[in-house]
TORKOL-4160 file (C-alpha; in steps of 0.2 Angstrom, whole numbers, padded with zeros to 4 digits, m for minus):
444
<pt num="1" X="0000" Y="0000" Z="0000"/>
<pt num="2" X="0007" Y="0017" Z="m0006"/>
<pt num="3" X="0008" Y="0030" Z="0008"/>
<pt num="4" X="0012" Y="0045" Z="m0002"/>
<pt num="5" X="0007" Y="0044" Z="m0020"/>
<pt num="6" X="m0012" Y="0045" Z="m0026"/>
<pt num="7" X="m0019" Y="0045" Z="m0043"/>
<pt num="8" X="m0010" Y="0061" Z="m0048"/>
<pt num="9" X="0006" Y="0063" Z="m0037"/>
<pt num="10" X="0007" Y="0068" Z="m0019"/>
<pt num="11" X="m0007" Y="0079" Z="m0012"/>
<pt num="12" X="m0013" Y="0086" Z="0004"/>
<pt num="13" X="m0016" Y="0102" Z="0015"/>
<pt num="14" X="0000" Y="0113" Z="0013"/>
<pt num="15" X="0011" Y="0113" Z="0028"/>
<pt num="16" X="0002" Y="0097" Z="0035"/>
<pt num="17" X="0009" Y="0079" Z="0031"/>
<pt num="18" X="0013" Y="0074" Z="0018"/>
<pt num="19" X="0013" Y="0092" Z="0010"/>
<pt num="20" X="0027" Y="0099" Z="0021"/>
<pt num="21" X="0043" Y="0107" Z="0017"/>
<pt num="22" X="0052" Y="0093" Z="0025"/>
<pt num="23" X="0043" Y="0080" Z="0014"/>
<pt num="24" X="0046" Y="0091" Z="m0001"/>
<pt num="25" X="0065" Y="0091" Z="0003"/>
<pt num="26" X="0065" Y="0072" Z="0004"/>
<pt num="27" X="0055" Y="0070" Z="m0012"/>
<pt num="28" X="0067" Y="0081" Z="m0021"/>
<pt num="29" X="0082" Y="0071" Z="m0015"/>
<pt num="30" X="0073" Y="0055" Z="m0020"/>
<pt num="31" X="0068" Y="0062" Z="m0037"/>
<pt num="32" X="0086" Y="0067" Z="m0041"/>
<pt num="33" X="0092" Y="0049" Z="m0037"/>
<pt num="34" X="0078" Y="0039" Z="m0046"/>
<pt num="35" X="0074" Y="0051" Z="m0061"/>
<pt num="36" X="0092" Y="0056" Z="m0063"/>
<pt num="37" X="0096" Y="0042" Z="m0075"/>
<pt num="38" X="0113" Y="0039" Z="m0067"/>
<pt num="39" X="0120" Y="0055" Z="m0073"/>
<pt num="40" X="0133" Y="0064" Z="m0063"/>
<pt num="41" X="0124" Y="0080" Z="m0065"/>
<pt num="42" X="0106" Y="0077" Z="m0070"/>
<pt num="43" X="0094" Y="0092" Z="m0073"/>
<pt num="44" X="0076" Y="0093" Z="m0066"/>
<pt num="45" X="0063" Y="0106" Z="m0071"/>
<pt num="46" X="0051" Y="0113" Z="m0059"/>
<pt num="47" X="0035" Y="0123" Z="m0062"/>
<pt num="48" X="0020" Y="0127" Z="m0051"/>
<pt num="49" X="0003" Y="0135" Z="m0050"/>
<pt num="50" X="m0001" Y="0151" Z="m0041"/>
<pt num="51" X="m0004" Y="0145" Z="m0023"/>
<pt num="52" X="0005" Y="0154" Z="m0010"/>
<pt num="53" X="0012" Y="0138" Z="m0003"/>
<pt num="54" X="0021" Y="0135" Z="m0020"/>
<pt num="55" X="0036" Y="0146" Z="m0014"/>
<pt num="56" X="0039" Y="0135" Z="0001"/>
<pt num="57" X="0038" Y="0119" Z="m0008"/>
<pt num="58" X="0048" Y="0125" Z="m0023"/>
<pt num="59" X="0063" Y="0130" Z="m0012"/>
<pt num="60" X="0062" Y="0114" Z="m0002"/>
<pt num="61" X="0062" Y="0103" Z="m0018"/>
<pt num="62" X="0076" Y="0114" Z="m0025"/>
<pt num="63" X="0086" Y="0111" Z="m0009"/>
<pt num="64" X="0084" Y="0093" Z="m0010"/>
<pt num="65" X="0088" Y="0091" Z="m0028"/>
<pt num="66" X="0103" Y="0102" Z="m0028"/>
<pt num="67" X="0110" Y="0093" Z="m0012"/>
<pt num="68" X="0110" Y="0077" Z="m0022"/>
<pt num="69" X="0121" Y="0085" Z="m0036"/>
<pt num="70" X="0107" Y="0089" Z="m0048"/>
<pt num="71" X="0103" Y="0105" Z="m0057"/>
<pt num="72" X="0086" Y="0114" Z="m0056"/>
<pt num="73" X="0077" Y="0124" Z="m0069"/>
<pt num="74" X="0064" Y="0135" Z="m0062"/>
<pt num="75" X="0050" Y="0141" Z="m0074"/>
<pt num="76" X="0038" Y="0148" Z="m0061"/>
<pt num="77" X="0019" Y="0148" Z="m0063"/>
<pt num="78" X="0015" Y="0137" Z="m0079"/>
<pt num="79" X="0002" Y="0125" Z="m0083"/>
<pt num="80" X="0005" Y="0106" Z="m0079"/>
<pt num="81" X="0005" Y="0101" Z="m0098"/>
<pt num="82" X="0018" Y="0115" Z="m0101"/>
<pt num="83" X="0030" Y="0107" Z="m0089"/>
<pt num="84" X="0028" Y="0090" Z="m0098"/>
<pt num="85" X="0033" Y="0099" Z="m0114"/>
<pt num="86" X="0046" Y="0110" Z="m0107"/>
<pt num="87" X="0054" Y="0095" Z="m0099"/>
<pt num="88" X="0057" Y="0088" Z="m0116"/>
<pt num="89" X="0061" Y="0105" Z="m0124"/>
<pt num="90" X="0075" Y="0108" Z="m0111"/>
<pt num="91" X="0081" Y="0090" Z="m0112"/>
<pt num="92" X="0079" Y="0089" Z="m0093"/>
<pt num="93" X="0079" Y="0072" Z="m0085"/>
<pt num="94" X="0063" Y="0075" Z="m0076"/>
<pt num="95" X="0050" Y="0088" Z="m0073"/>
<pt num="96" X="0040" Y="0092" Z="m0057"/>
<pt num="97" X="0024" Y="0102" Z="m0055"/>
<pt num="98" X="0019" Y="0110" Z="m0038"/>
<pt num="99" X="0000" Y="0110" Z="m0039"/>
<pt num="100" X="m0016" Y="0103" Z="m0032"/>
<pt num="101" X="m0025" Y="0105" Z="m0049"/>
<pt num="102" X="m0044" Y="0109" Z="m0046"/>
<pt num="103" X="m0043" Y="0109" Z="m0026"/>
<pt num="104" X="m0044" Y="0124" Z="m0015"/>
<pt num="105" X="m0030" Y="0136" Z="m0011"/>
<pt num="106" X="m0025" Y="0128" Z="0005"/>
<pt num="107" X="m0021" Y="0111" Z="m0004"/>
<pt num="108" X="m0005" Y="0108" Z="m0014"/>
<pt num="109" X="0003" Y="0094" Z="m0023"/>
<pt num="110" X="0019" Y="0087" Z="m0031"/>
<pt num="111" X="0018" Y="0077" Z="m0047"/>
<pt num="112" X="0032" Y="0071" Z="m0058"/>
<pt num="113" X="0036" Y="0068" Z="m0076"/>
<pt num="114" X="0050" Y="0058" Z="m0083"/>
<pt num="115" X="0062" Y="0064" Z="m0097"/>
<pt num="116" X="0049" Y="0061" Z="m0110"/>
<pt num="117" X="0035" Y="0071" Z="m0102"/>
<pt num="118" X="0026" Y="0056" Z="m0096"/>
<pt num="119" X="0018" Y="0054" Z="m0079"/>
<pt num="120" X="0027" Y="0041" Z="m0069"/>
<pt num="121" X="0023" Y="0022" Z="m0067"/>
<pt num="122" X="0017" Y="0015" Z="m0051"/>
<pt num="123" X="0034" Y="0006" Z="m0050"/>
<pt num="124" X="0044" Y="0022" Z="m0051"/>
<pt num="125" X="0033" Y="0031" Z="m0039"/>
<pt num="126" X="0035" Y="0016" Z="m0027"/>
<pt num="127" X="0054" Y="0018" Z="m0029"/>
<pt num="128" X="0053" Y="0036" Z="m0024"/>
<pt num="129" X="0042" Y="0033" Z="m0009"/>
<pt num="130" X="0054" Y="0019" Z="m0003"/>
<pt num="131" X="0069" Y="0031" Z="m0003"/>
<pt num="132" X="0059" Y="0044" Z="0006"/>
<pt num="133" X="0054" Y="0032" Z="0020"/>
<pt num="134" X="0071" Y="0024" Z="0021"/>
<pt num="135" X="0079" Y="0041" Z="0022"/>
<pt num="136" X="0094" Y="0033" Z="0014"/>
<pt num="137" X="0102" Y="0048" Z="0006"/>
<pt num="138" X="0120" Y="0048" Z="0005"/>
<pt num="139" X="0127" Y="0065" Z="m0001"/>
<pt num="140" X="0142" Y="0067" Z="0010"/>
<pt num="141" X="0153" Y="0066" Z="m0005"/>
<pt num="142" X="0143" Y="0079" Z="m0014"/>
<pt num="143" X="0153" Y="0095" Z="m0010"/>
<pt num="144" X="0160" Y="0110" Z="m0018"/>
<pt num="145" X="0157" Y="0110" Z="m0037"/>
<pt num="146" X="0147" Y="0094" Z="m0036"/>
<pt num="147" X="0133" Y="0103" Z="m0028"/>
<pt num="148" X="0119" Y="0107" Z="m0040"/>
<pt num="149" X="0114" Y="0124" Z="m0046"/>
<pt num="150" X="0097" Y="0132" Z="m0049"/>
<pt num="151" X="0093" Y="0143" Z="m0064"/>
<pt num="152" X="0078" Y="0154" Z="m0067"/>
<pt num="153" X="0072" Y="0152" Z="m0085"/>
<pt num="154" X="0065" Y="0167" Z="m0094"/>
<pt num="155" X="0059" Y="0160" Z="m0111"/>
<pt num="156" X="0048" Y="0146" Z="m0104"/>
<pt num="157" X="0032" Y="0155" Z="m0108"/>
<pt num="158" X="0036" Y="0158" Z="m0126"/>
<pt num="159" X="0041" Y="0140" Z="m0129"/>
<pt num="160" X="0025" Y="0134" Z="m0123"/>
<pt num="161" X="0015" Y="0147" Z="m0133"/>
<pt num="162" X="0023" Y="0142" Z="m0149"/>
<pt num="163" X="0021" Y="0123" Z="m0145"/>
<pt num="164" X="0002" Y="0125" Z="m0141"/>
<pt num="165" X="m0001" Y="0135" Z="m0157"/>
<pt num="166" X="0007" Y="0122" Z="m0167"/>
<pt num="167" X="m0006" Y="0109" Z="m0161"/>
<pt num="168" X="m0018" Y="0116" Z="m0174"/>
<pt num="169" X="m0004" Y="0121" Z="m0186"/>
<pt num="170" X="m0006" Y="0140" Z="m0181"/>
<pt num="171" X="m0023" Y="0140" Z="m0190"/>
<pt num="172" X="m0032" Y="0157" Z="m0188"/>
<pt num="173" X="m0046" Y="0159" Z="m0176"/>
<pt num="174" X="m0050" Y="0176" Z="m0182"/>
<pt num="175" X="m0069" Y="0180" Z="m0181"/>
<pt num="176" X="m0071" Y="0169" Z="m0165"/>
<pt num="177" X="m0075" Y="0178" Z="m0148"/>
<pt num="178" X="m0071" Y="0168" Z="m0133"/>
<pt num="179" X="m0072" Y="0170" Z="m0114"/>
<pt num="180" X="m0058" Y="0162" Z="m0105"/>
<pt num="181" X="m0059" Y="0158" Z="m0086"/>
<pt num="182" X="m0041" Y="0155" Z="m0080"/>
<pt num="183" X="m0047" Y="0150" Z="m0062"/>
<pt num="184" X="m0034" Y="0162" Z="m0055"/>
<pt num="185" X="m0022" Y="0148" Z="m0059"/>
<pt num="186" X="m0006" Y="0143" Z="m0068"/>
<pt num="187" X="m0013" Y="0148" Z="m0086"/>
<pt num="188" X="m0018" Y="0166" Z="m0081"/>
<pt num="189" X="m0004" Y="0174" Z="m0091"/>
<pt num="190" X="m0002" Y="0160" Z="m0105"/>
<pt num="191" X="m0018" Y="0153" Z="m0112"/>
<pt num="192" X="m0027" Y="0170" Z="m0116"/>
<pt num="193" X="m0012" Y="0175" Z="m0125"/>
<pt num="194" X="m0012" Y="0159" Z="m0136"/>
<pt num="195" X="m0029" Y="0162" Z="m0142"/>
<pt num="196" X="m0026" Y="0181" Z="m0145"/>
<pt num="197" X="m0010" Y="0177" Z="m0155"/>
<pt num="198" X="m0021" Y="0165" Z="m0167"/>
<pt num="199" X="m0033" Y="0180" Z="m0170"/>
<pt num="200" X="m0047" Y="0176" Z="m0158"/>
<pt num="201" X="m0056" Y="0190" Z="m0148"/>
<pt num="202" X="m0052" Y="0185" Z="m0130"/>
<pt num="203" X="m0061" Y="0191" Z="m0114"/>
<pt num="204" X="m0051" Y="0184" Z="m0099"/>
<pt num="205" X="m0059" Y="0182" Z="m0082"/>
<pt num="206" X="m0053" Y="0176" Z="m0065"/>
<pt num="207" X="m0035" Y="0180" Z="m0071"/>
<pt num="208" X="m0029" Y="0190" Z="m0056"/>
<pt num="209" X="m0021" Y="0177" Z="m0044"/>
<pt num="210" X="m0016" Y="0182" Z="m0027"/>
<pt num="211" X="m0010" Y="0166" Z="m0020"/>
<pt num="212" X="m0026" Y="0162" Z="m0011"/>
<pt num="213" X="m0040" Y="0163" Z="m0024"/>
<pt num="214" X="m0035" Y="0149" Z="m0036"/>
<pt num="215" X="m0051" Y="0139" Z="m0040"/>
<pt num="216" X="m0061" Y="0150" Z="m0029"/>
<pt num="217" X="m0079" Y="0150" Z="m0037"/>
<pt num="218" X="m0069" Y="0150" Z="m0053"/>
<pt num="219" X="m0063" Y="0138" Z="m0066"/>
<pt num="220" X="m0070" Y="0122" Z="m0073"/>
<pt num="221" X="m0078" Y="0117" Z="m0056"/>
<pt num="222" X="m0088" Y="0134" Z="m0055"/>
<pt num="223" X="m0094" Y="0139" Z="m0073"/>
<pt num="224" X="m0108" Y="0150" Z="m0067"/>
<pt num="225" X="m0099" Y="0166" Z="m0070"/>
<pt num="226" X="m0092" Y="0160" Z="m0086"/>
<pt num="227" X="m0110" Y="0156" Z="m0092"/>
<pt num="228" X="m0115" Y="0174" Z="m0087"/>
<pt num="229" X="m0101" Y="0182" Z="m0096"/>
<pt num="230" X="m0103" Y="0172" Z="m0112"/>
<pt num="231" X="m0121" Y="0178" Z="m0114"/>
<pt num="232" X="m0117" Y="0196" Z="m0109"/>
<pt num="233" X="m0102" Y="0197" Z="m0122"/>
<pt num="234" X="m0112" Y="0187" Z="m0135"/>
<pt num="235" X="m0097" Y="0176" Z="m0137"/>
<pt num="236" X="m0095" Y="0160" Z="m0147"/>
<pt num="237" X="m0091" Y="0150" Z="m0132"/>
<pt num="238" X="m0083" Y="0150" Z="m0115"/>
<pt num="239" X="m0067" Y="0140" Z="m0110"/>
<pt num="240" X="m0065" Y="0135" Z="m0091"/>
<pt num="241" X="m0048" Y="0129" Z="m0086"/>
<pt num="242" X="m0044" Y="0123" Z="m0069"/>
<pt num="243" X="m0030" Y="0128" Z="m0057"/>
<pt num="244" X="m0016" Y="0120" Z="m0067"/>
<pt num="245" X="m0024" Y="0120" Z="m0084"/>
<pt num="246" X="m0023" Y="0102" Z="m0088"/>
<pt num="247" X="m0042" Y="0100" Z="m0089"/>
<pt num="248" X="m0056" Y="0111" Z="m0098"/>
<pt num="249" X="m0074" Y="0112" Z="m0099"/>
<pt num="250" X="m0084" Y="0123" Z="m0111"/>
<pt num="251" X="m0100" Y="0134" Z="m0111"/>
<pt num="252" X="m0109" Y="0135" Z="m0128"/>
<pt num="253" X="m0116" Y="0151" Z="m0135"/>
<pt num="254" X="m0132" Y="0148" Z="m0127"/>
<pt num="255" X="m0124" Y="0147" Z="m0109"/>
<pt num="256" X="m0125" Y="0128" Z="m0108"/>
<pt num="257" X="m0111" Y="0118" Z="m0100"/>
<pt num="258" X="m0102" Y="0106" Z="m0111"/>
<pt num="259" X="m0092" Y="0093" Z="m0101"/>
<pt num="260" X="m0077" Y="0082" Z="m0106"/>
<pt num="261" X="m0088" Y="0067" Z="m0112"/>
<pt num="262" X="m0097" Y="0079" Z="m0124"/>
<pt num="263" X="m0081" Y="0086" Z="m0130"/>
<pt num="264" X="m0073" Y="0069" Z="m0132"/>
<pt num="265" X="m0087" Y="0064" Z="m0143"/>
<pt num="266" X="m0086" Y="0079" Z="m0154"/>
<pt num="267" X="m0067" Y="0078" Z="m0156"/>
<pt num="268" X="m0068" Y="0059" Z="m0159"/>
<pt num="269" X="m0081" Y="0061" Z="m0173"/>
<pt num="270" X="m0070" Y="0075" Z="m0181"/>
<pt num="271" X="m0054" Y="0065" Z="m0180"/>
<pt num="272" X="m0063" Y="0049" Z="m0188"/>
<pt num="273" X="m0070" Y="0060" Z="m0202"/>
<pt num="274" X="m0052" Y="0066" Z="m0205"/>
<pt num="275" X="m0045" Y="0048" Z="m0204"/>
<pt num="276" X="m0034" Y="0053" Z="m0190"/>
<pt num="277" X="m0042" Y="0043" Z="m0176"/>
<pt num="278" X="m0030" Y="0028" Z="m0173"/>
<pt num="279" X="m0039" Y="0011" Z="m0174"/>
<pt num="280" X="m0056" Y="0021" Z="m0174"/>
<pt num="281" X="m0054" Y="0020" Z="m0155"/>
<pt num="282" X="m0058" Y="0032" Z="m0141"/>
<pt num="283" X="m0051" Y="0029" Z="m0123"/>
<pt num="284" X="m0061" Y="0035" Z="m0108"/>
<pt num="285" X="m0062" Y="0030" Z="m0090"/>
<pt num="286" X="m0075" Y="0021" Z="m0080"/>
<pt num="287" X="m0083" Y="0038" Z="m0075"/>
<pt num="288" X="m0088" Y="0042" Z="m0093"/>
<pt num="289" X="m0107" Y="0043" Z="m0097"/>
<pt num="290" X="m0115" Y="0028" Z="m0106"/>
<pt num="291" X="m0121" Y="0041" Z="m0119"/>
<pt num="292" X="m0103" Y="0042" Z="m0125"/>
<pt num="293" X="m0103" Y="0023" Z="m0129"/>
<pt num="294" X="m0120" Y="0024" Z="m0137"/>
<pt num="295" X="m0115" Y="0038" Z="m0149"/>
<pt num="296" X="m0098" Y="0031" Z="m0153"/>
<pt num="297" X="m0105" Y="0014" Z="m0157"/>
<pt num="298" X="m0117" Y="0022" Z="m0169"/>
<pt num="299" X="m0102" Y="0030" Z="m0178"/>
<pt num="300" X="m0092" Y="0014" Z="m0178"/>
<pt num="301" X="m0080" Y="0020" Z="m0165"/>
<pt num="302" X="m0074" Y="0008" Z="m0151"/>
<pt num="303" X="m0073" Y="0015" Z="m0133"/>
<pt num="304" X="m0060" Y="0007" Z="m0122"/>
<pt num="305" X="m0062" Y="0011" Z="m0103"/>
<pt num="306" X="m0048" Y="0013" Z="m0090"/>
<pt num="307" X="m0047" Y="0017" Z="m0071"/>
<pt num="308" X="m0049" Y="0035" Z="m0066"/>
<pt num="309" X="m0034" Y="0046" Z="m0069"/>
<pt num="310" X="m0027" Y="0053" Z="m0085"/>
<pt num="311" X="m0011" Y="0044" Z="m0083"/>
<pt num="312" X="m0021" Y="0027" Z="m0085"/>
<pt num="313" X="m0029" Y="0034" Z="m0100"/>
<pt num="314" X="m0012" Y="0039" Z="m0107"/>
<pt num="315" X="m0005" Y="0021" Z="m0103"/>
<pt num="316" X="m0019" Y="0013" Z="m0112"/>
<pt num="317" X="m0016" Y="0024" Z="m0127"/>
<pt num="318" X="0003" Y="0022" Z="m0128"/>
<pt num="319" X="0002" Y="0003" Z="m0125"/>
<pt num="320" X="m0011" Y="0000" Z="m0139"/>
<pt num="321" X="m0007" Y="0014" Z="m0152"/>
<pt num="322" X="m0022" Y="0025" Z="m0149"/>
<pt num="323" X="m0021" Y="0043" Z="m0151"/>
<pt num="324" X="m0036" Y="0051" Z="m0142"/>
<pt num="325" X="m0044" Y="0049" Z="m0125"/>
<pt num="326" X="m0049" Y="0058" Z="m0109"/>
<pt num="327" X="m0060" Y="0060" Z="m0094"/>
<pt num="328" X="m0077" Y="0067" Z="m0092"/>
<pt num="329" X="m0069" Y="0080" Z="m0080"/>
<pt num="330" X="m0061" Y="0088" Z="m0095"/>
<pt num="331" X="m0043" Y="0080" Z="m0095"/>
<pt num="332" X="m0042" Y="0077" Z="m0114"/>
<pt num="333" X="m0026" Y="0069" Z="m0122"/>
<pt num="334" X="m0022" Y="0072" Z="m0140"/>
<pt num="335" X="m0007" Y="0061" Z="m0140"/>
<pt num="336" X="m0001" Y="0067" Z="m0157"/>
<pt num="337" X="0002" Y="0084" Z="m0149"/>
<pt num="338" X="0004" Y="0081" Z="m0130"/>
<pt num="339" X="0009" Y="0068" Z="m0118"/>
<pt num="340" X="m0004" Y="0073" Z="m0104"/>
<pt num="341" X="m0021" Y="0082" Z="m0103"/>
<pt num="342" X="m0019" Y="0099" Z="m0109"/>
<pt num="343" X="m0034" Y="0111" Z="m0107"/>
<pt num="344" X="m0028" Y="0124" Z="m0119"/>
<pt num="345" X="m0023" Y="0112" Z="m0133"/>
<pt num="346" X="m0040" Y="0104" Z="m0131"/>
<pt num="347" X="m0049" Y="0121" Z="m0132"/>
<pt num="348" X="m0038" Y="0125" Z="m0148"/>
<pt num="349" X="m0045" Y="0109" Z="m0156"/>
<pt num="350" X="m0063" Y="0113" Z="m0152"/>
<pt num="351" X="m0061" Y="0131" Z="m0158"/>
<pt num="352" X="m0053" Y="0125" Z="m0174"/>
<pt num="353" X="m0067" Y="0113" Z="m0177"/>
<pt num="354" X="m0080" Y="0127" Z="m0175"/>
<pt num="355" X="m0070" Y="0139" Z="m0187"/>
<pt num="356" X="m0069" Y="0125" Z="m0200"/>
<pt num="357" X="m0087" Y="0119" Z="m0199"/>
<pt num="358" X="m0095" Y="0136" Z="m0197"/>
<pt num="359" X="m0106" Y="0128" Z="m0184"/>
<pt num="360" X="m0110" Y="0134" Z="m0166"/>
<pt num="361" X="m0104" Y="0123" Z="m0152"/>
<pt num="362" X="m0122" Y="0119" Z="m0147"/>
<pt num="363" X="m0124" Y="0111" Z="m0164"/>
<pt num="364" X="m0108" Y="0101" Z="m0163"/>
<pt num="365" X="m0110" Y="0095" Z="m0145"/>
<pt num="366" X="m0124" Y="0083" Z="m0148"/>
<pt num="367" X="m0120" Y="0068" Z="m0137"/>
<pt num="368" X="m0136" Y="0064" Z="m0126"/>
<pt num="369" X="m0131" Y="0059" Z="m0109"/>
<pt num="370" X="m0140" Y="0046" Z="m0098"/>
<pt num="371" X="m0145" Y="0054" Z="m0081"/>
<pt num="372" X="m0131" Y="0052" Z="m0069"/>
<pt num="373" X="m0128" Y="0055" Z="m0051"/>
<pt num="374" X="m0111" Y="0057" Z="m0042"/>
<pt num="375" X="m0111" Y="0057" Z="m0023"/>
<pt num="376" X="m0095" Y="0061" Z="m0014"/>
<pt num="377" X="m0094" Y="0056" Z="0004"/>
<pt num="378" X="m0081" Y="0059" Z="0017"/>
<pt num="379" X="m0072" Y="0044" Z="0024"/>
<pt num="380" X="m0060" Y="0042" Z="0039"/>
<pt num="381" X="m0053" Y="0027" Z="0032"/>
<pt num="382" X="m0052" Y="0019" Z="0014"/>
<pt num="383" X="m0057" Y="0001" Z="0019"/>
<pt num="384" X="m0057" Y="m0010" Z="0003"/>
<pt num="385" X="m0074" Y="m0010" Z="m0004"/>
<pt num="386" X="m0074" Y="m0029" Z="m0006"/>
<pt num="387" X="m0072" Y="m0030" Z="0013"/>
<pt num="388" X="m0089" Y="m0021" Z="0016"/>
<pt num="389" X="m0102" Y="m0035" Z="0013"/>
<pt num="390" X="m0117" Y="m0024" Z="0016"/>
<pt num="391" X="m0111" Y="m0011" Z="0004"/>
<pt num="392" X="m0108" Y="m0024" Z="m0009"/>
<pt num="393" X="m0125" Y="m0031" Z="m0006"/>
<pt num="394" X="m0133" Y="m0014" Z="m0009"/>
<pt num="395" X="m0124" Y="m0011" Z="m0025"/>
<pt num="396" X="m0130" Y="m0028" Z="m0032"/>
<pt num="397" X="m0147" Y="m0024" Z="m0027"/>
<pt num="398" X="m0147" Y="m0007" Z="m0036"/>
<pt num="399" X="m0139" Y="m0015" Z="m0051"/>
<pt num="400" X="m0154" Y="m0028" Z="m0052"/>
<pt num="401" X="m0166" Y="m0013" Z="m0051"/>
<pt num="402" X="m0158" Y="m0004" Z="m0065"/>
<pt num="403" X="m0161" Y="m0020" Z="m0076"/>
<pt num="404" X="m0147" Y="m0017" Z="m0088"/>
<pt num="405" X="m0152" Y="0001" Z="m0092"/>
<pt num="406" X="m0139" Y="0009" Z="m0081"/>
<pt num="407" X="m0124" Y="0006" Z="m0070"/>
<pt num="408" X="m0116" Y="0008" Z="m0053"/>
<pt num="409" X="m0098" Y="0013" Z="m0050"/>
<pt num="410" X="m0090" Y="0015" Z="m0033"/>
<pt num="411" X="m0072" Y="0020" Z="m0030"/>
<pt num="412" X="m0062" Y="0030" Z="m0018"/>
<pt num="413" X="m0054" Y="0046" Z="m0023"/>
<pt num="414" X="m0035" Y="0045" Z="m0026"/>
<pt num="415" X="m0032" Y="0062" Z="m0019"/>
<pt num="416" X="m0044" Y="0065" Z="m0005"/>
<pt num="417" X="m0053" Y="0055" Z="0009"/>
<pt num="418" X="m0068" Y="0053" Z="m0001"/>
<pt num="419" X="m0079" Y="0039" Z="m0008"/>
<pt num="420" X="m0087" Y="0042" Z="m0025"/>
<pt num="421" X="m0104" Y="0034" Z="m0028"/>
<pt num="422" X="m0109" Y="0035" Z="m0047"/>
<pt num="423" X="m0126" Y="0029" Z="m0053"/>
<pt num="424" X="m0133" Y="0030" Z="m0070"/>
<pt num="425" X="m0150" Y="0026" Z="m0076"/>
<pt num="426" X="m0166" Y="0032" Z="m0085"/>
<pt num="427" X="m0175" Y="0040" Z="m0071"/>
<pt num="428" X="m0166" Y="0055" Z="m0062"/>
<pt num="429" X="m0175" Y="0053" Z="m0046"/>
<pt num="430" X="m0173" Y="0034" Z="m0045"/>
<pt num="431" X="m0154" Y="0035" Z="m0047"/>
<pt num="432" X="m0153" Y="0049" Z="m0034"/>
<pt num="433" X="m0162" Y="0038" Z="m0022"/>
<pt num="434" X="m0151" Y="0023" Z="m0027"/>
<pt num="435" X="m0135" Y="0033" Z="m0024"/>
<pt num="436" X="m0141" Y="0039" Z="m0007"/>
<pt num="437" X="m0145" Y="0021" Z="m0002"/>
<pt num="438" X="m0127" Y="0015" Z="m0006"/>
<pt num="439" X="m0121" Y="0031" Z="0003"/>
<pt num="440" X="m0131" Y="0026" Z="0019"/>
<pt num="441" X="m0122" Y="0009" Z="0019"/>
<pt num="442" X="m0105" Y="0018" Z="0019"/>
<pt num="443" X="m0111" Y="0029" Z="0033"/>
<pt num="444" X="m0115" Y="0014" Z="0043"/>
C-alpha cells in the first residue's frame, strides 16, 4: 500500500503531512536519485501554479535536488502540460509540478514527469516513496562544485505558446469571440495570449491570482460566472480551465455547460472524419457517461475504458497505439500533440473545429447523456470495498433494479478522503435515491 502517491502525485493540505517542506525536501532528493538516470549532473525542471504555498515547496524541492548534485530549472507559474513539454524541450531528466489542480488554495501537490514528459509508473513512484521512508540519502561526497545549481528560465512561456499554437498548425481563429476563465491559476498569463495570437477576440476572467484565490468560485468546477459572461459578451463560447490548466470544460453560445464526455465525442467524430483517429478507438475512463458509448457505437468508434486518472488513459493509449482519449472531468489527451491532458490544446482543437465547420458549439456537441448522479462522501478510512459486505449487497441490489439500463460505479478518490458513488439510469429521481441508499451503507 502506497503511503504518499495517489492517482496524480502527492497531495494534501499545505504545511500538513505529507505536504510539508520537510517532505518536499526528501521528495526532491529521491527524485534526483531515481529520475536522474545515473548522470553525474542530472537536470530537473520545476514549475508550479499560483498557490502561496508554492514558494515553500519550490525552495524545499530545489534544496533537496541540488543537495544530491542535480541542477534545477525554475520556470515559475506554468500549466501542468507546459511542464511536460518543457521537460522535453530543455532536455531535462525529469519535470516536477507543484499544484493541487482543481482543489482549493489551502491544498497543494507534487507530481512528476519523466524525461519524455510522461507521468510516472506506479513502480517508479514506489521507488521514490521507498527512498523517502528509508531516508537513505548519501550525499556526504557531494561537496564544492558537485553541488547542483538552480537557474531561473525566462523563455519558458514563449516556448509553450509556440508549442500549443502548433497543435492546430497555427490556424487562424479570427472571427471567433471567446471568454476564458483562468481559475486564477497557472494559465492566467499564458492561455489567453495563445488564443489572441491566433486571432481570436479574447475576454479573460478570473486572471488575477493572489496566492489564495485559485479555483475560488472560478474555473472548470464553477462555470456560473463564465455562463453569465458568455451571454453578456455574446461570445461564441466560453473556456473554463482549472488551477493547473490540464483540464477544460466549455460553455456554448447559449450558456449551456459542455463537459469532457461531450467534447470527447465531438473531437472523436471529427478525428474519424479526417481519418486521424487511430484504430477508430476512443479511450475514456469508468466515469464516462454511457451516452458516450452509445454515440460512438453508432459511428463505428470503439470505446475502451480505464481506471480513473489521465495517466491510466495515457498508458492505455501508448500501450495499444491509440491517439485520443480523456476523462469526463475535462482531461483530454491528444497524443499526437501532447503527452498529458492539456486544457488549452483541447480548447484550440474545439475552436478549430468550430471555425472550419462554421457551426456553433451547441450544434456540434450533440451527445445525449444518460442521467447520472455522483455522490461524494467523506471517509476516515479507505477500507477495501470488497471487505464491506453490506455495501456490496446494496450495490448488487441497485444493479438488479436498473435492469441493464444503467450502471453503478463506486471508488475511492485517489487524492482526497472521499468515496465516490456513481449511478446512471433512465430516471433521475430513482438514481438519486439509489446513490443515497449506497451512501447510507457507507455511513453505517
